[in-house]
mmCIF file of the protein (N, C-alpha, C, O) and its ligand, coordinates in Angstrom:
data_MODEL
# 
_entry.id   MODEL 
# 
loop_
_entity.id 
_entity.type 
_entity.pdbx_number_of_molecules 
1 polymer     1 
2 non-polymer 1 
# 
_entity_poly.entity_id                      1 
_entity_poly.type                           'polypeptide(L)' 
_entity_poly.nstd_linkage                   no 
_entity_poly.nstd_monomer                   no 
_entity_poly.pdbx_seq_one_letter_code       MTVVPERVKVTIRCKSCGERFILKGRREKGRIDTGFKQCICNNDTDFEIEPNEL 
_entity_poly.pdbx_seq_one_letter_code_can   MTVVPERVKVTIRCKSCGERFILKGRREKGRIDTGFKQCICNNDTDFEIEPNEL 
_entity_poly.pdbx_strand_id                 A 
# 
loop_
_entity_poly_seq.entity_id 
_entity_poly_seq.num 
_entity_poly_seq.mon_id 
_entity_poly_seq.hetero 
1 1  MET n 
1 2  THR n 
1 3  VAL n 
1 4  VAL n 
1 5  PRO n 
1 6  GLU n 
1 7  ARG n 
1 8  VAL n 
1 9  LYS n 
1 10 VAL n 
1 11 THR n 
1 12 ILE n 
1 13 ARG n 
1 14 CYS n 
1 15 LYS n 
1 16 SER n 
1 17 CYS n 
1 18 GLY n 
1 19 GLU n 
1 20 ARG n 
1 21 PHE n 
1 22 ILE n 
1 23 LEU n 
1 24 LYS n 
1 25 GLY n 
1 26 ARG n 
1 27 ARG n 
1 28 GLU n 
1 29 LYS n 
1 30 GLY n 
1 31 ARG n 
1 32 ILE n 
1 33 ASP n 
1 34 THR n 
1 35 GLY n 
1 36 PHE n 
1 37 LYS n 
1 38 GLN n 
1 39 CYS n 
1 40 ILE n 
1 41 CYS n 
1 42 ASN n 
1 43 ASN n 
1 44 ASP n 
1 45 THR n 
1 46 ASP n 
1 47 PHE n 
1 48 GLU n 
1 49 ILE n 
1 50 GLU n 
1 51 PRO n 
1 52 ASN n 
1 53 GLU n 
1 54 LEU n 
# 
loop_
_struct_asym.id 
_struct_asym.entity_id 
A 1 
B 2 
# 
loop_
_chem_comp.id 
_chem_comp.type 
_chem_comp.mon_nstd_flag 
ARG 'L-peptide linking' y 
ASN 'L-peptide linking' y 
ASP 'L-peptide linking' y 
CYS 'L-peptide linking' y 
GLN 'L-peptide linking' y 
GLU 'L-peptide linking' y 
GLY 'peptide linking'   y 
ILE 'L-peptide linking' y 
LEU 'L-peptide linking' y 
LYS 'L-peptide linking' y 
MET 'L-peptide linking' y 
PHE 'L-peptide linking' y 
PRO 'L-peptide linking' y 
SER 'L-peptide linking' y 
THR 'L-peptide linking' y 
VAL 'L-peptide linking' y 
ZN  non-polymer         . 
# 
_pdbx_entity_nonpoly.entity_id   2 
_pdbx_entity_nonpoly.name        ? 
_pdbx_entity_nonpoly.comp_id     ZN 
# 
_pdbx_nonpoly_scheme.asym_id         B 
_pdbx_nonpoly_scheme.entity_id       2 
_pdbx_nonpoly_scheme.mon_id          ZN 
_pdbx_nonpoly_scheme.ndb_seq_num     1 
_pdbx_nonpoly_scheme.pdb_seq_num     101 
_pdbx_nonpoly_scheme.auth_seq_num    101 
_pdbx_nonpoly_scheme.pdb_mon_id      ZN 
_pdbx_nonpoly_scheme.auth_mon_id     ZN 
_pdbx_nonpoly_scheme.pdb_strand_id   A 
_pdbx_nonpoly_scheme.pdb_ins_code    . 
# 
loop_
_atom_site.group_PDB 
_atom_site.id 
_atom_site.type_symbol 
_atom_site.label_atom_id 
_atom_site.label_alt_id 
_atom_site.label_comp_id 
_atom_site.label_asym_id 
_atom_site.label_entity_id 
_atom_site.label_seq_id 
_atom_site.pdbx_PDB_ins_code 
_atom_site.Cartn_x 
_atom_site.Cartn_y 
_atom_site.Cartn_z 
_atom_site.occupancy 
_atom_site.B_iso_or_equiv 
_atom_site.pdbx_formal_charge 
_atom_site.auth_seq_id 
_atom_site.auth_comp_id 
_atom_site.auth_asym_id 
_atom_site.auth_atom_id 
_atom_site.pdbx_PDB_model_num 
ATOM   1   N  N  . MET A 1 1  ? 73.079  100.349 69.652 1.00 0.00 ? 1   MET A N  1 
ATOM   2   C  CA . MET A 1 1  ? 73.979  100.866 70.678 1.00 0.00 ? 1   MET A CA 1 
ATOM   3   C  C  . MET A 1 1  ? 75.411  100.417 70.360 1.00 0.00 ? 1   MET A C  1 
ATOM   4   O  O  . MET A 1 1  ? 75.683  99.246  70.095 1.00 0.00 ? 1   MET A O  1 
ATOM   5   N  N  . THR A 1 2  ? 76.295  101.387 70.399 1.00 0.00 ? 2   THR A N  1 
ATOM   6   C  CA . THR A 1 2  ? 77.684  101.070 70.079 1.00 0.00 ? 2   THR A CA 1 
ATOM   7   C  C  . THR A 1 2  ? 78.495  100.913 71.380 1.00 0.00 ? 2   THR A C  1 
ATOM   8   O  O  . THR A 1 2  ? 78.363  101.723 72.297 1.00 0.00 ? 2   THR A O  1 
ATOM   9   N  N  . VAL A 1 3  ? 79.294  99.913  71.447 1.00 0.00 ? 3   VAL A N  1 
ATOM   10  C  CA . VAL A 1 3  ? 80.137  99.708  72.622 1.00 0.00 ? 3   VAL A CA 1 
ATOM   11  C  C  . VAL A 1 3  ? 81.503  100.311 72.333 1.00 0.00 ? 3   VAL A C  1 
ATOM   12  O  O  . VAL A 1 3  ? 82.239  99.844  71.464 1.00 0.00 ? 3   VAL A O  1 
ATOM   13  N  N  . VAL A 1 4  ? 81.820  101.352 73.077 1.00 0.00 ? 4   VAL A N  1 
ATOM   14  C  CA . VAL A 1 4  ? 83.113  101.994 72.928 1.00 0.00 ? 4   VAL A CA 1 
ATOM   15  C  C  . VAL A 1 4  ? 84.087  101.342 73.913 1.00 0.00 ? 4   VAL A C  1 
ATOM   16  O  O  . VAL A 1 4  ? 83.814  101.290 75.112 1.00 0.00 ? 4   VAL A O  1 
ATOM   17  N  N  . PRO A 1 5  ? 85.216  100.847 73.411 1.00 0.00 ? 5   PRO A N  1 
ATOM   18  C  CA . PRO A 1 5  ? 86.159  100.217 74.313 1.00 0.00 ? 5   PRO A CA 1 
ATOM   19  C  C  . PRO A 1 5  ? 86.670  101.233 75.335 1.00 0.00 ? 5   PRO A C  1 
ATOM   20  O  O  . PRO A 1 5  ? 87.031  102.359 74.993 1.00 0.00 ? 5   PRO A O  1 
ATOM   21  N  N  . GLU A 1 6  ? 86.690  100.808 76.579 1.00 0.00 ? 6   GLU A N  1 
ATOM   22  C  CA . GLU A 1 6  ? 87.123  101.657 77.645 1.00 0.00 ? 6   GLU A CA 1 
ATOM   23  C  C  . GLU A 1 6  ? 88.639  101.474 77.844 1.00 0.00 ? 6   GLU A C  1 
ATOM   24  O  O  . GLU A 1 6  ? 89.135  100.352 77.949 1.00 0.00 ? 6   GLU A O  1 
ATOM   25  N  N  . ARG A 1 7  ? 89.349  102.596 77.890 1.00 0.00 ? 7   ARG A N  1 
ATOM   26  C  CA . ARG A 1 7  ? 90.797  102.479 78.061 1.00 0.00 ? 7   ARG A CA 1 
ATOM   27  C  C  . ARG A 1 7  ? 91.125  102.334 79.535 1.00 0.00 ? 7   ARG A C  1 
ATOM   28  O  O  . ARG A 1 7  ? 90.623  103.080 80.376 1.00 0.00 ? 7   ARG A O  1 
ATOM   29  N  N  . VAL A 1 8  ? 91.960  101.380 79.827 1.00 0.00 ? 8   VAL A N  1 
ATOM   30  C  CA . VAL A 1 8  ? 92.369  101.181 81.217 1.00 0.00 ? 8   VAL A CA 1 
ATOM   31  C  C  . VAL A 1 8  ? 93.877  101.010 81.310 1.00 0.00 ? 8   VAL A C  1 
ATOM   32  O  O  . VAL A 1 8  ? 94.533  100.550 80.375 1.00 0.00 ? 8   VAL A O  1 
ATOM   33  N  N  . LYS A 1 9  ? 94.405  101.394 82.463 1.00 0.00 ? 9   LYS A N  1 
ATOM   34  C  CA . LYS A 1 9  ? 95.831  101.129 82.728 1.00 0.00 ? 9   LYS A CA 1 
ATOM   35  C  C  . LYS A 1 9  ? 95.825  99.853  83.559 1.00 0.00 ? 9   LYS A C  1 
ATOM   36  O  O  . LYS A 1 9  ? 95.087  99.724  84.536 1.00 0.00 ? 9   LYS A O  1 
ATOM   37  N  N  . VAL A 1 10 ? 96.661  98.925  83.144 1.00 0.00 ? 10  VAL A N  1 
ATOM   38  C  CA . VAL A 1 10 ? 96.647  97.633  83.808 1.00 0.00 ? 10  VAL A CA 1 
ATOM   39  C  C  . VAL A 1 10 ? 98.027  97.320  84.409 1.00 0.00 ? 10  VAL A C  1 
ATOM   40  O  O  . VAL A 1 10 ? 99.066  97.472  83.765 1.00 0.00 ? 10  VAL A O  1 
ATOM   41  N  N  . THR A 1 11 ? 97.986  96.889  85.634 1.00 0.00 ? 11  THR A N  1 
ATOM   42  C  CA . THR A 1 11 ? 99.235  96.451  86.249 1.00 0.00 ? 11  THR A CA 1 
ATOM   43  C  C  . THR A 1 11 ? 99.244  94.928  86.212 1.00 0.00 ? 11  THR A C  1 
ATOM   44  O  O  . THR A 1 11 ? 98.332  94.278  86.723 1.00 0.00 ? 11  THR A O  1 
ATOM   45  N  N  . ILE A 1 12 ? 100.280 94.369  85.604 1.00 0.00 ? 12  ILE A N  1 
ATOM   46  C  CA . ILE A 1 12 ? 100.400 92.917  85.501 1.00 0.00 ? 12  ILE A CA 1 
ATOM   47  C  C  . ILE A 1 12 ? 101.607 92.484  86.332 1.00 0.00 ? 12  ILE A C  1 
ATOM   48  O  O  . ILE A 1 12 ? 102.727 92.941  86.105 1.00 0.00 ? 12  ILE A O  1 
ATOM   49  N  N  . ARG A 1 13 ? 101.364 91.606  87.285 1.00 0.00 ? 13  ARG A N  1 
ATOM   50  C  CA . ARG A 1 13 ? 102.465 91.128  88.107 1.00 0.00 ? 13  ARG A CA 1 
ATOM   51  C  C  . ARG A 1 13 ? 102.692 89.669  87.835 1.00 0.00 ? 13  ARG A C  1 
ATOM   52  O  O  . ARG A 1 13 ? 101.769 88.858  87.907 1.00 0.00 ? 13  ARG A O  1 
ATOM   53  N  N  . CYS A 1 14 ? 103.924 89.338  87.523 1.00 0.00 ? 14  CYS A N  1 
ATOM   54  C  CA . CYS A 1 14 ? 104.262 87.943  87.260 1.00 0.00 ? 14  CYS A CA 1 
ATOM   55  C  C  . CYS A 1 14 ? 104.355 87.198  88.586 1.00 0.00 ? 14  CYS A C  1 
ATOM   56  O  O  . CYS A 1 14 ? 105.085 87.601  89.491 1.00 0.00 ? 14  CYS A O  1 
ATOM   57  N  N  . LYS A 1 15 ? 103.603 86.108  88.683 1.00 0.00 ? 15  LYS A N  1 
ATOM   58  C  CA . LYS A 1 15 ? 103.600 85.347  89.941 1.00 0.00 ? 15  LYS A CA 1 
ATOM   59  C  C  . LYS A 1 15 ? 104.844 84.458  90.028 1.00 0.00 ? 15  LYS A C  1 
ATOM   60  O  O  . LYS A 1 15 ? 105.156 83.899  91.080 1.00 0.00 ? 15  LYS A O  1 
ATOM   61  N  N  . SER A 1 16 ? 105.539 84.342  88.909 1.00 0.00 ? 16  SER A N  1 
ATOM   62  C  CA . SER A 1 16 ? 106.719 83.510  88.889 1.00 0.00 ? 16  SER A CA 1 
ATOM   63  C  C  . SER A 1 16 ? 107.974 84.245  89.397 1.00 0.00 ? 16  SER A C  1 
ATOM   64  O  O  . SER A 1 16 ? 108.700 83.728  90.246 1.00 0.00 ? 16  SER A O  1 
ATOM   65  N  N  . CYS A 1 17 ? 108.220 85.453  88.869 1.00 0.00 ? 17  CYS A N  1 
ATOM   66  C  CA . CYS A 1 17 ? 109.436 86.177  89.276 1.00 0.00 ? 17  CYS A CA 1 
ATOM   67  C  C  . CYS A 1 17 ? 109.132 87.478  89.990 1.00 0.00 ? 17  CYS A C  1 
ATOM   68  O  O  . CYS A 1 17 ? 110.049 88.103  90.522 1.00 0.00 ? 17  CYS A O  1 
ATOM   69  N  N  . GLY A 1 18 ? 107.884 87.908  90.023 1.00 0.00 ? 18  GLY A N  1 
ATOM   70  C  CA . GLY A 1 18 ? 107.507 89.112  90.742 1.00 0.00 ? 18  GLY A CA 1 
ATOM   71  C  C  . GLY A 1 18 ? 107.669 90.401  89.939 1.00 0.00 ? 18  GLY A C  1 
ATOM   72  O  O  . GLY A 1 18 ? 107.396 91.481  90.462 1.00 0.00 ? 18  GLY A O  1 
ATOM   73  N  N  . GLU A 1 19 ? 108.092 90.317  88.724 1.00 0.00 ? 19  GLU A N  1 
ATOM   74  C  CA . GLU A 1 19 ? 108.253 91.489  87.873 1.00 0.00 ? 19  GLU A CA 1 
ATOM   75  C  C  . GLU A 1 19 ? 106.895 92.146  87.605 1.00 0.00 ? 19  GLU A C  1 
ATOM   76  O  O  . GLU A 1 19 ? 105.881 91.467  87.437 1.00 0.00 ? 19  GLU A O  1 
ATOM   77  N  N  . ARG A 1 20 ? 106.901 93.492  87.569 1.00 0.00 ? 20  ARG A N  1 
ATOM   78  C  CA . ARG A 1 20 ? 105.633 94.176  87.294 1.00 0.00 ? 20  ARG A CA 1 
ATOM   79  C  C  . ARG A 1 20 ? 105.699 94.903  85.978 1.00 0.00 ? 20  ARG A C  1 
ATOM   80  O  O  . ARG A 1 20 ? 106.731 95.463  85.609 1.00 0.00 ? 20  ARG A O  1 
ATOM   81  N  N  . PHE A 1 21 ? 104.594 94.891  85.277 1.00 0.00 ? 21  PHE A N  1 
ATOM   82  C  CA . PHE A 1 21 ? 104.486 95.579  84.007 1.00 0.00 ? 21  PHE A CA 1 
ATOM   83  C  C  . PHE A 1 21 ? 103.255 96.463  84.069 1.00 0.00 ? 21  PHE A C  1 
ATOM   84  O  O  . PHE A 1 21 ? 102.186 96.049  84.519 1.00 0.00 ? 21  PHE A O  1 
ATOM   85  N  N  . ILE A 1 22 ? 103.433 97.678  83.612 1.00 0.00 ? 22  ILE A N  1 
ATOM   86  C  CA . ILE A 1 22 ? 102.276 98.569  83.558 1.00 0.00 ? 22  ILE A CA 1 
ATOM   87  C  C  . ILE A 1 22 ? 101.980 98.852  82.094 1.00 0.00 ? 22  ILE A C  1 
ATOM   88  O  O  . ILE A 1 22 ? 102.810 99.385  81.358 1.00 0.00 ? 22  ILE A O  1 
ATOM   89  N  N  . LEU A 1 23 ? 100.765 98.478  81.696 1.00 0.00 ? 23  LEU A N  1 
ATOM   90  C  CA . LEU A 1 23 ? 100.399 98.564  80.288 1.00 0.00 ? 23  LEU A CA 1 
ATOM   91  C  C  . LEU A 1 23 ? 99.101  99.287  80.129 1.00 0.00 ? 23  LEU A C  1 
ATOM   92  O  O  . LEU A 1 23 ? 98.321  99.427  81.071 1.00 0.00 ? 23  LEU A O  1 
ATOM   93  N  N  . LYS A 1 24 ? 98.879  99.749  78.920 1.00 0.00 ? 24  LYS A N  1 
ATOM   94  C  CA . LYS A 1 24 ? 97.573  100.331 78.617 1.00 0.00 ? 24  LYS A CA 1 
ATOM   95  C  C  . LYS A 1 24 ? 96.793  99.273  77.882 1.00 0.00 ? 24  LYS A C  1 
ATOM   96  O  O  . LYS A 1 24 ? 97.293  98.620  76.967 1.00 0.00 ? 24  LYS A O  1 
ATOM   97  N  N  . GLY A 1 25 ? 95.567  99.122  78.301 1.00 0.00 ? 25  GLY A N  1 
ATOM   98  C  CA . GLY A 1 25 ? 94.756  98.130  77.622 1.00 0.00 ? 25  GLY A CA 1 
ATOM   99  C  C  . GLY A 1 25 ? 93.362  98.656  77.365 1.00 0.00 ? 25  GLY A C  1 
ATOM   100 O  O  . GLY A 1 25 ? 93.059  99.813  77.654 1.00 0.00 ? 25  GLY A O  1 
ATOM   101 N  N  . ARG A 1 26 ? 92.539  97.821  76.836 1.00 0.00 ? 26  ARG A N  1 
ATOM   102 C  CA . ARG A 1 26 ? 91.134  98.171  76.569 1.00 0.00 ? 26  ARG A CA 1 
ATOM   103 C  C  . ARG A 1 26 ? 90.244  97.146  77.224 1.00 0.00 ? 26  ARG A C  1 
ATOM   104 O  O  . ARG A 1 26 ? 90.513  95.945  77.206 1.00 0.00 ? 26  ARG A O  1 
ATOM   105 N  N  . ARG A 1 27 ? 89.189  97.648  77.796 1.00 0.00 ? 27  ARG A N  1 
ATOM   106 C  CA . ARG A 1 27 ? 88.231  96.726  78.396 1.00 0.00 ? 27  ARG A CA 1 
ATOM   107 C  C  . ARG A 1 27 ? 87.062  96.577  77.419 1.00 0.00 ? 27  ARG A C  1 
ATOM   108 O  O  . ARG A 1 27 ? 86.399  97.549  77.057 1.00 0.00 ? 27  ARG A O  1 
ATOM   109 N  N  . GLU A 1 28 ? 86.845  95.384  77.027 1.00 0.00 ? 28  GLU A N  1 
ATOM   110 C  CA . GLU A 1 28 ? 85.757  95.124  76.079 1.00 0.00 ? 28  GLU A CA 1 
ATOM   111 C  C  . GLU A 1 28 ? 84.927  93.955  76.575 1.00 0.00 ? 28  GLU A C  1 
ATOM   112 O  O  . GLU A 1 28 ? 85.440  92.854  76.773 1.00 0.00 ? 28  GLU A O  1 
ATOM   113 N  N  . LYS A 1 29 ? 83.673  94.196  76.768 1.00 0.00 ? 29  LYS A N  1 
ATOM   114 C  CA . LYS A 1 29 ? 82.750  93.144  77.213 1.00 0.00 ? 29  LYS A CA 1 
ATOM   115 C  C  . LYS A 1 29 ? 83.278  92.411  78.443 1.00 0.00 ? 29  LYS A C  1 
ATOM   116 O  O  . LYS A 1 29 ? 83.194  91.187  78.533 1.00 0.00 ? 29  LYS A O  1 
ATOM   117 N  N  . GLY A 1 30 ? 83.824  93.177  79.388 1.00 0.00 ? 30  GLY A N  1 
ATOM   118 C  CA . GLY A 1 30 ? 84.303  92.599  80.624 1.00 0.00 ? 30  GLY A CA 1 
ATOM   119 C  C  . GLY A 1 30 ? 85.633  91.893  80.530 1.00 0.00 ? 30  GLY A C  1 
ATOM   120 O  O  . GLY A 1 30 ? 86.109  91.309  81.503 1.00 0.00 ? 30  GLY A O  1 
ATOM   121 N  N  . ARG A 1 31 ? 86.230  91.947  79.359 1.00 0.00 ? 31  ARG A N  1 
ATOM   122 C  CA . ARG A 1 31 ? 87.536  91.306  79.158 1.00 0.00 ? 31  ARG A CA 1 
ATOM   123 C  C  . ARG A 1 31 ? 88.553  92.405  78.975 1.00 0.00 ? 31  ARG A C  1 
ATOM   124 O  O  . ARG A 1 31 ? 88.234  93.447  78.403 1.00 0.00 ? 31  ARG A O  1 
ATOM   125 N  N  . ILE A 1 32 ? 89.774  92.202  79.447 1.00 0.00 ? 32  ILE A N  1 
ATOM   126 C  CA . ILE A 1 32 ? 90.786  93.227  79.268 1.00 0.00 ? 32  ILE A CA 1 
ATOM   127 C  C  . ILE A 1 32 ? 91.826  92.747  78.258 1.00 0.00 ? 32  ILE A C  1 
ATOM   128 O  O  . ILE A 1 32 ? 92.422  91.678  78.385 1.00 0.00 ? 32  ILE A O  1 
ATOM   129 N  N  . ASP A 1 33 ? 92.010  93.590  77.258 1.00 0.00 ? 33  ASP A N  1 
ATOM   130 C  CA . ASP A 1 33 ? 92.951  93.241  76.200 1.00 0.00 ? 33  ASP A CA 1 
ATOM   131 C  C  . ASP A 1 33 ? 94.164  94.180  76.265 1.00 0.00 ? 33  ASP A C  1 
ATOM   132 O  O  . ASP A 1 33 ? 94.035  95.383  76.036 1.00 0.00 ? 33  ASP A O  1 
ATOM   133 N  N  . THR A 1 34 ? 95.317  93.634  76.574 1.00 0.00 ? 34  THR A N  1 
ATOM   134 C  CA . THR A 1 34 ? 96.515  94.469  76.676 1.00 0.00 ? 34  THR A CA 1 
ATOM   135 C  C  . THR A 1 34 ? 97.553  94.136  75.610 1.00 0.00 ? 34  THR A C  1 
ATOM   136 O  O  . THR A 1 34 ? 98.472  94.916  75.359 1.00 0.00 ? 34  THR A O  1 
ATOM   137 N  N  . GLY A 1 35 ? 97.402  92.999  75.001 1.00 0.00 ? 35  GLY A N  1 
ATOM   138 C  CA . GLY A 1 35 ? 98.380  92.534  74.042 1.00 0.00 ? 35  GLY A CA 1 
ATOM   139 C  C  . GLY A 1 35 ? 99.625  91.943  74.701 1.00 0.00 ? 35  GLY A C  1 
ATOM   140 O  O  . GLY A 1 35 ? 100.606 91.602  74.039 1.00 0.00 ? 35  GLY A O  1 
ATOM   141 N  N  . PHE A 1 36 ? 99.549  91.834  76.043 1.00 0.00 ? 36  PHE A N  1 
ATOM   142 C  CA . PHE A 1 36 ? 100.685 91.285  76.778 1.00 0.00 ? 36  PHE A CA 1 
ATOM   143 C  C  . PHE A 1 36 ? 100.851 89.797  76.468 1.00 0.00 ? 36  PHE A C  1 
ATOM   144 O  O  . PHE A 1 36 ? 99.885  89.035  76.507 1.00 0.00 ? 36  PHE A O  1 
ATOM   145 N  N  . LYS A 1 37 ? 102.060 89.400  76.167 1.00 0.00 ? 37  LYS A N  1 
ATOM   146 C  CA . LYS A 1 37 ? 102.305 88.016  75.772 1.00 0.00 ? 37  LYS A CA 1 
ATOM   147 C  C  . LYS A 1 37 ? 102.935 87.181  76.877 1.00 0.00 ? 37  LYS A C  1 
ATOM   148 O  O  . LYS A 1 37 ? 102.361 86.193  77.335 1.00 0.00 ? 37  LYS A O  1 
ATOM   149 N  N  . GLN A 1 38 ? 104.113 87.592  77.291 1.00 0.00 ? 38  GLN A N  1 
ATOM   150 C  CA . GLN A 1 38 ? 104.770 86.843  78.359 1.00 0.00 ? 38  GLN A CA 1 
ATOM   151 C  C  . GLN A 1 38 ? 105.791 87.678  79.098 1.00 0.00 ? 38  GLN A C  1 
ATOM   152 O  O  . GLN A 1 38 ? 106.213 88.739  78.637 1.00 0.00 ? 38  GLN A O  1 
ATOM   153 N  N  . CYS A 1 39 ? 106.172 87.179  80.245 1.00 0.00 ? 39  CYS A N  1 
ATOM   154 C  CA . CYS A 1 39 ? 107.143 87.865  81.092 1.00 0.00 ? 39  CYS A CA 1 
ATOM   155 C  C  . CYS A 1 39 ? 108.550 87.626  80.579 1.00 0.00 ? 39  CYS A C  1 
ATOM   156 O  O  . CYS A 1 39 ? 108.779 86.755  79.739 1.00 0.00 ? 39  CYS A O  1 
ATOM   157 N  N  . ILE A 1 40 ? 109.490 88.407  81.092 1.00 0.00 ? 40  ILE A N  1 
ATOM   158 C  CA . ILE A 1 40 ? 110.905 88.198  80.719 1.00 0.00 ? 40  ILE A CA 1 
ATOM   159 C  C  . ILE A 1 40 ? 111.462 86.883  81.217 1.00 0.00 ? 40  ILE A C  1 
ATOM   160 O  O  . ILE A 1 40 ? 112.525 86.447  80.775 1.00 0.00 ? 40  ILE A O  1 
ATOM   161 N  N  . CYS A 1 41 ? 110.741 86.236  82.149 1.00 0.00 ? 41  CYS A N  1 
ATOM   162 C  CA . CYS A 1 41 ? 111.194 84.951  82.687 1.00 0.00 ? 41  CYS A CA 1 
ATOM   163 C  C  . CYS A 1 41 ? 110.533 83.791  81.943 1.00 0.00 ? 41  CYS A C  1 
ATOM   164 O  O  . CYS A 1 41 ? 110.618 82.636  82.360 1.00 0.00 ? 41  CYS A O  1 
ATOM   165 N  N  . ASN A 1 42 ? 109.871 84.125  80.831 1.00 0.00 ? 42  ASN A N  1 
ATOM   166 C  CA . ASN A 1 42 ? 109.213 83.102  79.981 1.00 0.00 ? 42  ASN A CA 1 
ATOM   167 C  C  . ASN A 1 42 ? 107.870 82.604  80.501 1.00 0.00 ? 42  ASN A C  1 
ATOM   168 O  O  . ASN A 1 42 ? 107.209 81.795  79.851 1.00 0.00 ? 42  ASN A O  1 
ATOM   169 N  N  . ASN A 1 43 ? 107.467 83.089  81.674 1.00 0.00 ? 43  ASN A N  1 
ATOM   170 C  CA . ASN A 1 43 ? 106.139 82.751  82.180 1.00 0.00 ? 43  ASN A CA 1 
ATOM   171 C  C  . ASN A 1 43 ? 105.094 83.420  81.287 1.00 0.00 ? 43  ASN A C  1 
ATOM   172 O  O  . ASN A 1 43 ? 105.159 84.624  81.040 1.00 0.00 ? 43  ASN A O  1 
ATOM   173 N  N  . ASP A 1 44 ? 104.137 82.636  80.809 1.00 0.00 ? 44  ASP A N  1 
ATOM   174 C  CA . ASP A 1 44 ? 103.104 83.250  79.978 1.00 0.00 ? 44  ASP A CA 1 
ATOM   175 C  C  . ASP A 1 44 ? 101.706 82.885  80.440 1.00 0.00 ? 44  ASP A C  1 
ATOM   176 O  O  . ASP A 1 44 ? 100.727 83.111  79.728 1.00 0.00 ? 44  ASP A O  1 
ATOM   177 N  N  . THR A 1 45 ? 101.617 82.318  81.641 1.00 0.00 ? 45  THR A N  1 
ATOM   178 C  CA . THR A 1 45 ? 100.280 81.934  82.107 1.00 0.00 ? 45  THR A CA 1 
ATOM   179 C  C  . THR A 1 45 ? 99.931  82.414  83.508 1.00 0.00 ? 45  THR A C  1 
ATOM   180 O  O  . THR A 1 45 ? 98.761  82.643  83.815 1.00 0.00 ? 45  THR A O  1 
ATOM   181 N  N  . ASP A 1 46 ? 100.931 82.566  84.351 1.00 0.00 ? 46  ASP A N  1 
ATOM   182 C  CA . ASP A 1 46 ? 100.632 82.819  85.775 1.00 0.00 ? 46  ASP A CA 1 
ATOM   183 C  C  . ASP A 1 46 ? 100.853 84.275  86.175 1.00 0.00 ? 46  ASP A C  1 
ATOM   184 O  O  . ASP A 1 46 ? 101.933 84.669  86.616 1.00 0.00 ? 46  ASP A O  1 
ATOM   185 N  N  . PHE A 1 47 ? 99.787  85.060  86.002 1.00 0.00 ? 47  PHE A N  1 
ATOM   186 C  CA . PHE A 1 47 ? 99.885  86.480  86.306 1.00 0.00 ? 47  PHE A CA 1 
ATOM   187 C  C  . PHE A 1 47 ? 98.751  86.965  87.193 1.00 0.00 ? 47  PHE A C  1 
ATOM   188 O  O  . PHE A 1 47 ? 97.672  86.376  87.268 1.00 0.00 ? 47  PHE A O  1 
ATOM   189 N  N  . GLU A 1 48 ? 99.057  88.076  87.865 1.00 0.00 ? 48  GLU A N  1 
ATOM   190 C  CA . GLU A 1 48 ? 98.024  88.770  88.632 1.00 0.00 ? 48  GLU A CA 1 
ATOM   191 C  C  . GLU A 1 48 ? 97.721  90.015  87.826 1.00 0.00 ? 48  GLU A C  1 
ATOM   192 O  O  . GLU A 1 48 ? 98.618  90.832  87.619 1.00 0.00 ? 48  GLU A O  1 
ATOM   193 N  N  . ILE A 1 49 ? 96.506  90.192  87.367 1.00 0.00 ? 49  ILE A N  1 
ATOM   194 C  CA . ILE A 1 49 ? 96.174  91.321  86.523 1.00 0.00 ? 49  ILE A CA 1 
ATOM   195 C  C  . ILE A 1 49 ? 95.236  92.263  87.262 1.00 0.00 ? 49  ILE A C  1 
ATOM   196 O  O  . ILE A 1 49 ? 94.152  91.877  87.700 1.00 0.00 ? 49  ILE A O  1 
ATOM   197 N  N  . GLU A 1 50 ? 95.680  93.502  87.390 1.00 0.00 ? 50  GLU A N  1 
ATOM   198 C  CA . GLU A 1 50 ? 94.911  94.469  88.148 1.00 0.00 ? 50  GLU A CA 1 
ATOM   199 C  C  . GLU A 1 50 ? 94.651  95.728  87.341 1.00 0.00 ? 50  GLU A C  1 
ATOM   200 O  O  . GLU A 1 50 ? 95.570  96.496  87.055 1.00 0.00 ? 50  GLU A O  1 
ATOM   201 N  N  . PRO A 1 51 ? 93.381  95.936  86.975 1.00 0.00 ? 51  PRO A N  1 
ATOM   202 C  CA . PRO A 1 51 ? 93.055  97.123  86.195 1.00 0.00 ? 51  PRO A CA 1 
ATOM   203 C  C  . PRO A 1 51 ? 92.999  98.368  87.072 1.00 0.00 ? 51  PRO A C  1 
ATOM   204 O  O  . PRO A 1 51 ? 92.507  98.311  88.199 1.00 0.00 ? 51  PRO A O  1 
ATOM   205 N  N  . ASN A 1 52 ? 93.503  99.499  86.561 1.00 0.00 ? 52  ASN A N  1 
ATOM   206 C  CA . ASN A 1 52 ? 93.443  100.753 87.271 1.00 0.00 ? 52  ASN A CA 1 
ATOM   207 C  C  . ASN A 1 52 ? 92.641  101.734 86.445 1.00 0.00 ? 52  ASN A C  1 
ATOM   208 O  O  . ASN A 1 52 ? 93.037  102.072 85.330 1.00 0.00 ? 52  ASN A O  1 
ATOM   209 N  N  . GLU A 1 53 ? 91.535  102.191 86.963 1.00 0.00 ? 53  GLU A N  1 
ATOM   210 C  CA . GLU A 1 53 ? 90.735  103.130 86.210 1.00 0.00 ? 53  GLU A CA 1 
ATOM   211 C  C  . GLU A 1 53 ? 91.490  104.424 86.048 1.00 0.00 ? 53  GLU A C  1 
ATOM   212 O  O  . GLU A 1 53 ? 92.162  104.869 86.979 1.00 0.00 ? 53  GLU A O  1 
ATOM   213 N  N  . LEU A 1 54 ? 91.397  105.029 84.902 1.00 0.00 ? 54  LEU A N  1 
ATOM   214 C  CA . LEU A 1 54 ? 92.132  106.278 84.649 1.00 0.00 ? 54  LEU A CA 1 
ATOM   215 C  C  . LEU A 1 54 ? 91.330  107.469 85.147 1.00 0.00 ? 54  LEU A C  1 
ATOM   216 O  O  . LEU A 1 54 ? 91.778  108.609 85.026 1.00 0.00 ? 54  LEU A O  1 
HETATM 217 ZN ZN . ZN  B 2 .  ? 108.328 86.689  85.354 1.00 0.00 2 101 ZN  A ZN 1 
# 
């Protein structure tokens, strides 16, 4: 059985400055991979990640 990565649109909200980013990611084995590194305010750990099914 082959697992095809599911494409998802992800809304990432920075809990530090409130900035929102909308990215395309892939859901693999229950994990979401967006390649997102850090916010413009240098926060790289404290985010609210919300997947939106396409
Ligand atoms: Zn931020």
